[in-house]
C-alpha angles and dihedrals in degrees: 000000000000121000117244120191106197132049089239092056091051090048093050090048090052091049090049091051090050093048090052091052095257097130095158092054092044091048091051093051092046091051089051090052092051090047090053099034111020091178096058098119099193092058087055089051092053091046088052090052093050094046094046103041105024108026097025092218095148098182093054091044090052091050092053095043091049092047091050091050092050095045097043110016092172093061102108101192094068098060103068093048093047090047091048089055096050091045089052089051093044093236100163100185091048092048091055095045097044095044092049092050093043093055089059095053117093113237097026115133096247093185090058092047091053091044092053090046089051090050091052092052091044090054088051089051090240094141099177094053091043092051092048092049092048090049089052089050090051090053091053101041119107104171119086096222092047090049090054090051091051092047088054089051091051092050092047094052093045089052091050090049090052092048093053097047114122115229120210118204121200119199113213124192 
């Protein structure tokens, strides 16, 4: 194994290993970084990514995403993945707290934050909040493909709202 002198060099090596599909090597380097520098937030972020998307160890992923957010609250990349995790796990208090904090951080994909918030409310069958969140996402989105996804979300919620409407029939004589 090559020798790297700075924490940043080790981190970049780990990211390279991950991008080339070498998750075990990347994981090993990241664990070494955390052992040497437990407050290196970006290593926690990458460990959160590996645990969430590759290993599917949601508790460990949540720990690393949360640690990254606490250590480096201005790091925008962490928020959407952490929010995705807590939406997936239906953790209402965390969804509210993370989305509120994320929207205040420069560089965060606000459209994605609103979209995930909308998804959470949709899963809870809170159609009005879901619709509002998706509309906010639509106002923030800049990519054509992402806009199409959000439009689909809006249509889906409107259809669900229509399906759950209560009809009142009045019989007149």
